[in-house]
N, C-alpha and C positions, 0 to 999 in steps of 0.2 A: 513355481516361478520359472519362467523361460529364460534361457540364456541366448544372447544374440551373438552370431558369428558373421563376419564380413569377408567376402571373397571378391575377386576381380576376374573378369574374363573378356574376351572379344565379343562373343555372341551368346545370347541366351535364346534357346528354342523352346517355345511353350507348346507342349503336346507331342506325344510319341506315337501318333498314328502313322499311316503310310507317308503322308506329306512330311511330317517332322522327322521321321526316320530317314527318308531319302535326303532331306536337307543335311542331316547329321552325317550321313555317309559321304556326301561331297565335301562337307567342311573338313572331315577327317582326312579325306583323300588329298586335300590341299593344305593339310597341316595347320588348320585354323584352331585357335583355342576357343572352346565352346562348352556349354552345359545345356543339357536337355532336361526340362522339368515336366513330369507327368504325374497327374493326380491319382491315376489308377496304380495298382500294385504290379502291373505288367505292361509291356509295350504292345503295340499293334492297333490300338484304338478299337474299332468295330471288327477288326479281323481276328478271328479266333478259330482254331480247328480242334475238333474233339474226335478221339478214336475210342470206340466203345463196342465191345462184343462183335467185332468183325466189321463194323461200320465206321467209315471216316467221313464226317460231315462238318460243314462250315457253320459257324454261329453268326455270320454276317454276310459280306459279299461272297458269292460262290465262284464267280469267274471274272476275268478281265479280258481286254483285247490288246494285242500287240499293235498299238495305234500310233506310235511315234518313235522317233529315233532314240529318245532317252530310254525307253523301255528296252529296246534292242540292245543298246549299249550296256545298260545296267545288268540285264540278264546274262549277257556274254561274259561280263566281268565276274559276276557271282558264280557262274558255272565254271569258269576257268580256275577260280580260286577254290572250287570244291565246296562252296558255301550252301548253294541250293540249286535245284535242277528243274527248270521250267518244263511243263508238260502241256503240249498243245492238244486241243480236243480232237478226238478220233474222227473216223469217216462219217459219223452220224451228226457232226456239229453243224453242218449246213442244212440239215433237214429239220425244219421247224414247222410247228402246226398251229393253226388258228381254229378256234371252235366256232362253228356256225350251225345253228339248228341242232345243237347237242351232238354234232359230229365233228371229228377232227379232220381238217383239210390242210394239205401241204401249203405252206406259204410260198408264193411265187418267188423265184430267184432271178427273174429277168423279164423283159417285155413280152417274150413269147409265152412264158408261164402265165403272165398277167392276163393275156388274151384268152387262155383256155381254162383258167381256174373258175370254180363255182363260187368263189368268194365275192366277185365283183359283178355288178349288173351289166347287162349288154350295152346300155347307154354309156356307162363309164369305161367300158372296154374300148369303145370308139373314141371317148375322150382321151384315153391313154395314148392312142395312136396319134392324136392331134396335139399332145403335150409339147413336142419340140417347137410347134408353131405358135404357141400362146405367148402373149406379151408378158414381160416380167412385172412383178409387183412394185408399187411405189411407196408403200407404207412400211417404214423400217420397224415398226412395232406391231406388225401383223401377227395375231395369234396363230398358232400352228394349225388349228382346225380350219380357219379361214383360208390359210395358205394352201392346204391340201385340197380342200373343196374347189378352190379356184383353179388349181392346176390339174387335178386328177379326178375329182368327183366325190360324192357323198359316200358311196360304197367303199371306195379306197380308204377314206377316212375311217369308216366304221370297222372295216375288217383287215386293215393293215396298220395304219398309223395309231389308231386308238389302242389296240392291244399292245403294240410296240411300246408306246408311251406308258401304258400300264405296267409293262414289264421292266422298263428302265427307270422311270421316274416314280412309278406308282401314282402318276399324275393325270391331269385332265388337259387334253390338247386345246381346249377352249381358253385355258388360263395361261399356259406356257407360251412364251414369245419365241417365234422361229429362230431369229438371229442369235438368241441367247441359249436356248435349250438344244437346238440342233443346228449349230452354225454351218456345218458342212453342207447341209441341204440348202440353207439360205444363200450361201456363197456360190453354189452351183448355179442357182437362178440368176443371181446378180452378175456373175462373171460371164456365164455362157448363155444366159437367157432361157435355159431349159435344164430340167433334171436329167432327162434321158440323154439329150445331146451333150450336156456337160459331163456326164459319166463316161461317155465315149471319147470326147475331145480332150478332157483333162489329162488322162494318161499319155495321150499322143503329144501334147504340148509341153508337158513337164520334163525337164532334164533332171534326173535324180542322181545323187551320189551313190556310191556302193552301200553306204549305211542306210540311206533312204530306201534303197531297193529291198532291204531286209525287213522293212515295215510291212508285214503281210496281212495285218488286220485279222489274224486268226485268234480264236478264243483260247485263253490260257488258264492254267492253274499251276500249281507247284507239286512235284512229287512229295507225297506225305501231307499235302494241304497247304493253304495259303499262309498259315502261321509260320511255315518254314521260310517264307520270304521275309517277313518282318523280323524273325529271329536272326536271319542272315545279315540283315541291315544293322540290327542292334549290335551283333558281335563285330561286324566290320567297322562300325563307327567307334567302337570301344565302350564296353559296358560300364566302365568307370566314369564315363562322361554323363551318365544318366542318373537322375534322382527320381526314383519311383515313390509313390505315396506322398507327393508334395502337395500339401493343402494350403488354402488361402493364398494362392499366387496372386501377387499384385505388382503392377508396373507403374512407376512414376518417373517423369522426365527429370534429369539431373544435368549439371554442367558437364558437357563432353560425353553424354550418354544417358543411361537409365539406371535407376535403382530398381532391382527386382527382388521382392521379398516373398518368402514362403515359410511354412512350418513343416519340418520333416517328421518322419515317423516316430522320432523320440521326443516330439513336442519342442524341438529347438527352433528358435526363430533365426532364420538365415537371411542375410542380405547380400546381394551380388551387384557390383557396379559393372555394367556392361556397356560397350560402345554401341552394340547393335542388339535389337530384339526382333525375333521372328515369331509371330503368333500363327499357329496352325489349328486353333480350336474352331468350334462352330460359332456362328454369328451370335448366338444366344449367350455365349460365355464372355463376350467382350466387356459388358458393363461391369462385371465383377472383377475381371483381371486388369482392366484399364480404366479406372474411375476418373482419370483426368480428361477423357474424351468429352468434348462439349455435347450436351444432351441432344441438340437438334441434329448434329452430325451422326451421333450414335444411333438415333432412331431410324435414320435412313439406311443404316447397315443392319441392325439387329431386328428389323421388321420382317426379315426374310422368313418365309413359311417353310417349316420342315414337316413333311408328312409322317404319320406314324404307320408302322407296318408290323404285322405278325408273321414270323417265319416258322415253319414247322418242318422238321426233318423226320421223314418216315422211312424206316428200315424193314425190309422183308427178307427173311432167310430163304424163302421159296416164293418166287413171283409167279402168280397165276393170272395176271391181267393181260391187257393188250401188249403187243410187242413194243418194247422200248427201243426203237431204232432211230432216235432223233435227239435233238437238243432239248426238246420239251414242248409244251403247249401253252399258248397265251390265250386269254379269254377277253373278247371285246365287251365293253360295258353294256352294249346293246343286248347281249345274251342273258343279262340279269342273273348271273351266278354269284355265289358268295365267296369265290376265290378269284385271285388275279391271274394265276397260272401255276404250272407245275414244271419243274426242271428235272430231267432224267439224268441225275448226276452219275449213276453207275453206268450209263450208256456212253458218257463222255470221257470219263477218266478211269484209269485202272485202280484197283484196290479200294473201291468205295463201298463195296458190299460183298458178301459171300458169293461164290461162283455162280450159283443159280438164283441168287437173290436180286434185290433191287434197292437203291437208295433214291428217294424222291425229295425234292425241296418244294414245299407248297407255300404260297404267299397269300395273305389276306390283308384287308384294310386299304391303305392308300387314301388319296384325297377324297375320293367319292364315297368311301365306306369307313369313315372314322368311327361310326357307331359300333363297328365290330371290336374296336379296341376296348370297349367296356365289358366284353364277355370274359368270364372266368375261364380257366383251363378246360373245364368240363364242357362249357359252351363251345369253345374252339374245337374240341375233339368231336363234338356232335356234327359240326359243320364239315369238318375234314372227312369224317366217315361218310356222310351223305354225298358229298361231292366226288370223293374218290370212287365210291361204288358206282355212281352214275356215269362218271366220265372215263374211268380207267379200266373198266371191264372186269372188276372183281366182285364176286357174289358175297363173300364173307370178309369183313374188314377186321383183320386180326394182325396188325403189324407187330413185329418183334421188337421194334423200338419206335417211340414217338417222343420227340423233344420239341417243346414250344418255346420260342424266343421272341421277346417283344422289343421293338426298337422305337423309342419315343421321339428320337430325332433322326429318322432314317434317311430321308433324301430331301435336299433343298429343292424348292420349286422356282425355277428361273422365269418369273413372270414380268409384268410391265414395270415393276419397281427395280428391275435389275440394272438398268442404265444409271439410275440415280444412286444405287448402291455402289456400283463400280466407280462412279465419279467421286463419291464420298470417300471411298477407300483411298483413291489417288490423292485427293485433297488432304486427307489425314496424314498420309506418308510424306507429302511435301511440307506440311506444317511441322512434322516431327522427324527430321532426318535421322536415319539409322533404325527407324521402325518400319517393319514390313508386316502386312496383314495378309496371310495366306489362308489355307483351308478351303473347304468346298463352297464357301460363300461366293467365290468367284473362280473362274478358270476351269470349270467343268466338274462333273461328279464321278466320272469313271476312274478306275485304278490307274489307267495310263495317264489321265489328266493329273492325278495326285502325284505320280512319280515325276512327270514333267515339271510341275510347279515346284516340287521339292528341290529339284536341281537348280531351277531358276532363282529361287530364294537364296540358296547357298552362293550362287555365282554373283548375286547382287552385292554381297558383303565381302567378296574376296578382293 
């Protein structure tokens, strides 16, 4: 027989992933009374770091980008407090490779490289020269593939954007909508009429604050792994404010706020009366946690597609393959391989592998290859062995560590339904004052996006 306890608070945050942790950090910073409910037994969401036999590998996201002022501000505060220490990718971070005809080619870093690279056709190289003079698009829901072909040509789509989207979204540029999936590219065209011209003109026209000048868009991790970031946020927000292992979380509107109920690890039924509720879960969890949402509105939100991805950490005490002097390699779908790409983690950050060894992160699946998710671990290992031997220059596949991680709700796909989803979330929040729906169902999928949104969610209730 369960015993019911009733508590009161200003804010309940549902989910202790990066978004929820950041929201909690800023709520605590502003001395707001809050509780964070997390169904898992630990914080961090998909962010976990493992140290094993000299290898330090991530079990979820591997890197982020210093892409907005909130990231800069947060990192500086955590570093000054001695909580965690950001680590920017080394000199190899800008060197990235694309596979073409079973050979790794350097990804162009600018217009000059784009003219000389073997990745693009001669015709499309002339098209790139003419890109600043091409008229801007008029379809706000133009798929990314159509956008790129219109501005830069088919080979640029095949050997630049397609592998990039495979690496970031594990997605298909024919499905993703430009203004939702890559809004910076869309806005360059809409504002300046050109991608190349806009990338030159935008920095000249913008007047930046000192904080904005420190947004360097560099790739980051954290010394000791990304889990040290989530741990730092957890400790800074106050560990006593978190309930881990909270099951059966449900929210119901009440007079002056919301009743939030859950069952704790001791099977006690707890109810909290809160003025505000911040949800940071995936779209797929809303039906269970918020049964009061009208079904037609809910379906417009939780219809969001999440692609499945398999991540494999490969550790070698002695690396005998190709030189790992870059960020990693991405594989265009046109190449018909069984992996999406390889990250050279030990090339980017210190302490990821023994001195003469290597740590690789390999990715399979994605929107186009969901069939691979049906493979058992042995089947995954066979693919990894075949692909790594073929592409990474090793004759004998004998890793000293191999870890297979499956992500069933890996990355949301910002397709044509995104506008309706965003509008439905705004409508829901207007219908129920004090309720905020965050998480990666809107606002971007990157770590910088999650940090930015977490702060905004907290500020909205202050």
